[in-house]
ZAMARGU-4260 file (C-alpha; in steps of 0.2 Angstrom, whole numbers, plus 5000, padded with zeros to 4 digits):
<rodrens>
0) 5605/5626/5713 | 5601/5611/5701 | 5616/5605/5692 | 5621/5591/5680 | 5630/5576/5687
5) 5645/5570/5678 | 5648/5552/5681 | 5666/5547/5684 | 5673/5537/5669 | 5678/5522/5679
10) 5686/5507/5670 | 5689/5507/5651 | 5674/5503/5641 | 5680/5487/5633 | 5685/5480/5650
15) 5668/5486/5658 | 5659/5476/5644 | 5669/5460/5647 | 5666/5461/5665 | 5648/5464/5663
20) 5646/5450/5651 | 5654/5438/5663 | 5644/5444/5677 | 5627/5442/5667 | 5632/5425/5662
25) 5636/5420/5680 | 5619/5428/5686 | 5609/5419/5673 | 5617/5402/5679 | 5612/5406/5697
30) 5595/5411/5692 | 5598/5429/5698 | 5596/5438/5681 | 5583/5452/5684 | 5586/5465/5671
35) 5574/5468/5657 | 5573/5475/5639 | 5570/5494/5637 | 5553/5492/5630 | 5543/5489/5645
40) 5549/5473/5653 | 5556/5471/5670 | 5564/5459/5682 | 5555/5445/5689 | 5548/5451/5706
45) 5548/5433/5713 | 5568/5433/5713 | 5572/5440/5729 | 5588/5441/5740 | 5587/5435/5758
50) 5581/5452/5764 | 5567/5452/5751 | 5577/5464/5739 | 5583/5459/5722 | 5601/5459/5715
55) 5605/5466/5698 | 5620/5468/5687 | 5623/5487/5687 | 5609/5498/5696 | 5608/5501/5715
60) 5620/5498/5729 | 5621/5480/5734 | 5609/5473/5746 | 5613/5475/5765 | 5628/5465/5770
65) 5626/5450/5782 | 5623/5456/5800 | 5616/5473/5795 | 5601/5478/5805 | 5585/5483/5796
70) 5586/5501/5790 | 5605/5503/5793 | 5615/5509/5778 | 5628/5495/5777 | 5631/5490/5759
75) 5643/5480/5750 | 5650/5487/5734 | 5647/5475/5719 | 5664/5470/5711 | 5657/5473/5693
80) 5652/5491/5695 | 5659/5507/5701 | 5657/5510/5720 | 5641/5517/5726 | 5650/5533/5730
85) 5653/5536/5712 | 5643/5550/5705 | 5633/5540/5693 | 5617/5536/5703 | 5601/5546/5704
90) 5588/5542/5717 | 5571/5549/5721 | 5554/5545/5729 | 5540/5542/5717 | 5528/5556/5716
95) 5511/5555/5707 | 5506/5573/5711 | 5498/5583/5697 | 5493/5599/5707 | 5507/5610/5700
100) 5501/5608/5682 | 5482/5610/5686 | 5485/5626/5695 | 5497/5633/5681 | 5483/5629/5668
105) 5470/5638/5679 | 5482/5653/5682 | 5486/5654/5663 | 5467/5653/5658 | 5464/5668/5670
110) 5477/5678/5660 | 5491/5678/5672 | 5508/5669/5673 | 5511/5656/5686 | 5524/5660/5699
115) 5540/5650/5694 | 5542/5643/5711 | 5525/5634/5709 | 5531/5625/5694 | 5536/5606/5697
120) 5540/5598/5680 | 5537/5580/5686 | 5519/5585/5690 | 5517/5592/5672 | 5524/5576/5665
125) 5514/5565/5676 | 5497/5573/5671 | 5496/5564/5655 | 5492/5546/5650 | 5507/5535/5645
130) 5509/5519/5635 | 5518/5508/5647 | 5514/5490/5650 | 5505/5486/5666 | 5509/5472/5679
135) 5496/5459/5684 | 5497/5461/5703 | 5504/5474/5715 | 5520/5482/5711 | 5527/5490/5694
140) 5532/5487/5677 | 5548/5496/5672 | 5550/5505/5655 | 5566/5514/5650 | 5567/5522/5633
145) 5575/5538/5625 | 5577/5549/5610 | 5590/5561/5603 | 5587/5580/5604 | 5592/5593/5592
150) 5608/5596/5602 | 5623/5586/5598 | 5626/5571/5610 | 5611/5576/5620 | 5595/5564/5623
155) 5580/5563/5634 | 5578/5547/5643 | 5561/5542/5650 | 5560/5531/5665 | 5542/5524/5666
160) 5534/5515/5680 | 5516/5508/5680 | 5505/5500/5692 | 5491/5487/5688 | 5475/5494/5680
165) 5463/5501/5693 | 5449/5488/5697 | 5431/5492/5695 | 5424/5500/5711 | 5416/5484/5716
170) 5432/5474/5716 | 5444/5485/5726 | 5446/5484/5745 | 5433/5494/5755 | 5438/5512/5759
175) 5437/5522/5775 | 5438/5540/5770 | 5439/5554/5782 | 5434/5570/5772 | 5443/5586/5780
180) 5434/5601/5772 | 5439/5619/5773 | 5424/5630/5777 | 5434/5646/5780 | 5428/5663/5773
185) 5440/5661/5758 | 5431/5645/5753 | 5415/5655/5749 | 5422/5661/5732 | 5413/5651/5718
190) 5423/5636/5713 | 5428/5632/5731 | 5416/5625/5744 | 5402/5623/5732 | 5413/5613/5720
195) 5419/5602/5735 | 5400/5599/5739 | 5395/5594/5722 | 5411/5583/5721 | 5407/5574/5737
200) 5389/5572/5733 | 5394/5563/5717 | 5407/5553/5725 | 5395/5547/5739 | 5384/5540/5726
205) 5398/5531/5717 | 5405/5523/5733 | 5400/5505/5738 | 5388/5501/5753 | 5403/5493/5763
210) 5413/5509/5761 | 5414/5522/5775 | 5414/5541/5776 | 5417/5553/5790 | 5416/5572/5788
215) 5427/5585/5798 | 5426/5603/5795 | 5438/5617/5800 | 5438/5636/5800 | 5445/5644/5816
220) 5442/5627/5825 | 5439/5610/5819 | 5423/5600/5821 | 5418/5582/5818 | 5402/5583/5808
225) 5400/5564/5805 | 5410/5550/5812 | 5415/5536/5800 | 5399/5529/5794 | 5395/5515/5782
230) 5386/5521/5766 | 5374/5506/5766 | 5358/5513/5773 | 5366/5530/5777 | 5368/5539/5760
235) 5354/5552/5764 | 5362/5556/5781 | 5379/5559/5772 | 5372/5570/5758 | 5363/5580/5771
240) 5379/5583/5781 | 5388/5588/5765 | 5374/5599/5758 | 5373/5608/5775 | 5391/5615/5775
245) 5393/5634/5775 | 5408/5645/5775 | 5413/5654/5791 | 5429/5662/5798 | 5447/5660/5797
250) 5458/5645/5792 | 5465/5634/5805 | 5471/5620/5794 | 5482/5612/5808 | 5467/5609/5819
255) 5457/5602/5804 | 5471/5589/5800 | 5473/5584/5818 | 5455/5582/5821 | 5453/5572/5804
260) 5467/5560/5809 | 5459/5557/5826 | 5443/5553/5818 | 5451/5541/5805 | 5460/5532/5819
265) 5444/5531/5830 | 5435/5523/5815 | 5449/5514/5808 | 5444/5498/5798 | 5456/5483/5796
270) 5458/5476/5778 | 5452/5493/5772 | 5460/5508/5764 | 5461/5521/5778 | 5463/5538/5771
275) 5461/5557/5775 | 5455/5567/5761 | 5459/5586/5763 | 5449/5598/5753 | 5455/5616/5755
280) 5463/5631/5746 | 5477/5629/5759 | 5477/5648/5763 | 5481/5644/5782 | 5480/5660/5792
285) 5476/5653/5810 | 5484/5641/5822 | 5498/5630/5817 | 5503/5633/5798 | 5519/5623/5797
290) 5517/5606/5789 | 5531/5598/5798 | 5524/5603/5815 | 5506/5598/5809 | 5511/5581/5804
295) 5523/5578/5819 | 5507/5579/5830 | 5498/5565/5820 | 5514/5555/5816 | 5508/5539/5826
300) 5492/5539/5815 | 5503/5539/5799 | 5516/5527/5805 | 5507/5514/5816 | 5490/5514/5807
305) 5496/5518/5789 | 5483/5532/5786 | 5488/5542/5771 | 5483/5559/5765 | 5475/5564/5749
310) 5476/5583/5746 | 5463/5591/5734 | 5467/5609/5731 | 5454/5622/5725 | 5452/5641/5722
315) 5460/5654/5711 | 5471/5659/5725 | 5479/5642/5732 | 5492/5638/5745 | 5501/5626/5733
320) 5517/5625/5743 | 5508/5620/5760 | 5497/5607/5752 | 5511/5599/5742 | 5522/5598/5758
325) 5508/5591/5768 | 5504/5577/5755 | 5523/5573/5753 | 5525/5572/5772 | 5509/5563/5774
330) 5512/5548/5763 | 5500/5554/5750 | 5498/5564/5734 | 5489/5580/5728 | 5478/5585/5714
335) 5471/5602/5709 | 5453/5604/5705 | 5448/5619/5694 | 5431/5615/5689 | 5417/5602/5687
340) 5427/5593/5674 | 5442/5591/5685 | 5431/5586/5700 | 5422/5572/5690 | 5439/5565/5684
345) 5446/5565/5702 | 5431/5559/5712 | 5423/5548/5699 | 5434/5542/5684 | 5450/5541/5695
350) 5441/5536/5711 | 5450/5519/5713 | 5467/5525/5710 | 5465/5540/5722 | 5459/5530/5737
355) 5467/5513/5735 | 5486/5508/5737 | 5497/5496/5728 | 5514/5501/5734 | 5521/5510/5749
360) 5537/5520/5751 | 5542/5517/5733 | 5558/5524/5727 | 5568/5523/5711 | 5586/5523/5707
365) 5594/5525/5690 | 5612/5520/5687 | 5620/5528/5672 | 5635/5519/5665 | 5650/5531/5666
370) 5658/5522/5651 | 5644/5529/5639 | 5637/5544/5649 | 5646/5560/5651 | 5633/5570/5661
375) 5614/5569/5666 | 5601/5578/5675 | 5584/5573/5682 | 5570/5585/5677 | 5561/5590/5692
380) 5558/5580/5708 | 5568/5593/5717 | 5559/5590/5734 | 5559/5571/5732 | 5578/5567/5730
385) 5584/5553/5741 | 5602/5550/5746 | 5608/5536/5735 | 5613/5525/5750 | 5596/5526/5757
390) 5588/5517/5742 | 5586/5501/5752 | 5583/5509/5769 | 5565/5507/5771 | 5564/5518/5786
395) 5567/5533/5773 | 5551/5539/5766 | 5546/5535/5748 | 5530/5538/5739 | 5513/5530/5740
400) 5506/5524/5723 | 5488/5518/5719 | 5481/5507/5705 | 5480/5514/5688 | 5494/5526/5691
405) 5510/5529/5680 | 5525/5538/5686 | 5537/5546/5674 | 5554/5553/5677 | 5563/5562/5662
410) 5582/5564/5661 | 5593/5575/5650 | 5608/5564/5646 | 5624/5569/5636 | 5632/5553/5630
415) 5651/5552/5626 | 5656/5553/5608 | 5654/5536/5599 | 5647/5529/5615 | 5640/5511/5611
420) 5633/5498/5623 | 5624/5499/5640 | 5618/5516/5645 | 5607/5515/5661 | 5598/5503/5673
425) 5583/5508/5682 | 5577/5499/5698 | 5561/5503/5708 | 5559/5497/5726 | 5543/5497/5735
430) 5534/5489/5750 | 5519/5478/5749 | 5504/5489/5755 | 5498/5476/5767 | 5513/5465/5772
435) 5526/5479/5770 | 5538/5466/5762 | 5550/5474/5750 | 5551/5470/5732 | 5561/5477/5717
440) 5561/5477/5698 | 5573/5483/5685 | 5574/5489/5667 | 5588/5493/5656 | 5592/5505/5641
445) 5606/5503/5628 | 5613/5517/5618 | 5607/5509/5602 | 5589/5514/5607 | 5594/5532/5606
450) 5596/5532/5587 | 5579/5540/5583 | 5575/5559/5584 | 5564/5565/5598 | 5551/5571/5586
455) 5550/5554/5578 | 5547/5545/5594 | 5531/5537/5600 | 5517/5550/5602 | 5516/5548/5621
460) 5535/5550/5622 | 5533/5566/5613 | 5519/5572/5624 | 5531/5569/5639 | 5544/5580/5631
465) 5532/5594/5627 | 5525/5594/5645 | 5543/5595/5652 | 5548/5608/5639 | 5533/5618/5644
470) 5537/5617/5663 | 5555/5622/5659 | 5549/5638/5650 | 5538/5643/5664 | 5552/5641/5677
475) 5560/5657/5670 | 5567/5666/5685 | 5568/5651/5696 | 5586/5649/5702 | 5584/5630/5701
480) 5580/5630/5682 | 5592/5624/5669 | 5586/5624/5651 | 5583/5607/5644 | 5593/5602/5628
485) 5584/5605/5612 | 5570/5616/5619 | 5559/5624/5606 | 5551/5641/5609 | 5534/5642/5615
490) 5526/5645/5598 | 5535/5629/5590 | 5530/5619/5606 | 5512/5624/5604 | 5513/5618/5586
495) 5520/5601/5592 | 5506/5600/5605 | 5492/5603/5593 | 5498/5590/5581 | 5500/5577/5595
500) 5482/5582/5601 | 5476/5578/5584 | 5486/5562/5583 | 5481/5555/5600 | 5463/5562/5600
505) 5467/5566/5618 | 5457/5581/5626 | 5471/5582/5639 | 5484/5585/5626 | 5473/5598/5618
510) 5471/5607/5635 | 5491/5606/5635 | 5491/5614/5618 | 5479/5628/5624 | 5489/5631/5640
515) 5505/5633/5630 | 5496/5645/5618 | 5490/5656/5633 | 5508/5656/5640 | 5515/5661/5623
520) 5502/5675/5621 | 5505/5681/5639 | 5524/5685/5635 | 5521/5693/5618
</rodrens>
């Protein structure tokens, strides 16, 4: 069951502020001040501790103590903050999945209500464009902002992380993509295999000559249709292999994934992005259907060769839970494609960010100040929580993020009456995708930034809130659900979304408004 966390008050507020001021002054003198303003800035990623991590005034547990081995949970408690055991930390692996929102929208358009267990609020929130600043190189910028809700002392706090803009197709590293395509009987439904074929044909035309493509199919067994093949001079051969796919029998997804990874390892290219792209309705009914068991069998390909998994879900009946777990455990992410518009976005417009990587094993940790925060709750990320003491344990899996991505986490926060001063510090930690060196960056938020009303905040902040409130409403009946403070009814939420769609001139926001209207009508 999801619960609010109540930070322990710790030391008196005035004493906390005096100590923090002294520490920040000392840090500035030593060149270690890494915190940033709450409007998009972050700490300088060039300032690293001896282990490659950063030290900051308030957020995460301190870097490992001297003598600790890599990956061990040996941490020193900073003298200027409560012990890391105090319940003021929130830690999670980054997640850029959007499949939950796409599938919910498809279900509502068909006149049905999505199963509450398939609603993951973070995937609703991360489906929309954001207004965060971007870094110049690999890594992240950190934005922390917030706004007051209509409920007394309750606010929504937005933690925003952004990677560098996606390079043009010709500027990115070469890609070695192994397509693992479901050709089982269930894929014969219109909008499944036929949509996958159209998408792959279009993507083949968009890829560069020095990219490589392999094709593996699976039904009751798996088959390598095409080994990893450079596109230069072979596009016709690749198109022929794609166009010749036909649906057959049952769905042995485990065999498909295993053969796909074996193909990816066999044709693996150095200095390229090696990725398995799984296209399926994930309705596995043959062979091994447990994602942990499937991925255990190909663990060496994931860990030794760094091959990641990109899951593309299709079909009106869709095994959402299986695909989501495969992607999470396979160091990748998932999207859901409901039609040609979605396919064009995923395989064309968002091609670089879906095949390239800028960060591996990325985690975020938010430290709320117990002097100003009475309680807080992370919205969503139920399956991506990380133990607080594992934030700097790089053996603990995080999330893989590509260029052009943004990651947003929303918190419901109740401040203490009359609270004034520091509210929270966010730190993101990631490994360089090539060297696997660790880096960190931080951003802060003060209570003064919460003075404005939610519905007077920036349009993109409001879109984030509408998406979260919508997911919250659809989770009715899910035992993990806790209503967000200040939640309007679906009718009012639809009005908000319509106004935001007009203001932003964003077709994705208009689709959100339409989905909210469909949900409102379905319960009427």
